[in-house]
Residue, then its C-alpha position, 0 to 999 in steps of 0.5 A: m483458519l482463524e476464528a472471527g473475533k480473534i487476531i494473531i500478533d507476533g505469533v500469539e492468538y488473542s481474543l479481541a473481546a479480551l483485549s483492552e479498549a486501548a489495545q483494540t483502538q491500536i489494532q484499528n489504527l494499524q488496520l487503517v494505516d495498513a489500508q492507507i499504505v495499500h492505497l498509496q502503493q496503488q497511487l504510486a504504481i499509477a504515477q509510475t506508469a503515467r511517468a513511463a508513458y510520458a517519457s515514452v512520448l517525449q522520446i518520440e517528440l524529441p528531434k532525431a540525433e544526426a549521425a556523425 
């Protein structure tokens, strides 16, 4: 288990306290972007579900094709 205040990057464990302020800022930026990606993926799943529902209702509302 990873200790608090540590992070693993490319298989190497680092103490956050030992990293430069710039490195810590970049880690925070990555965490923020990762959270935003998760949020956007959830939003996409919602939109895809809604689209499928709308398409399903559209199929019901379309006139029935005449048999030839």
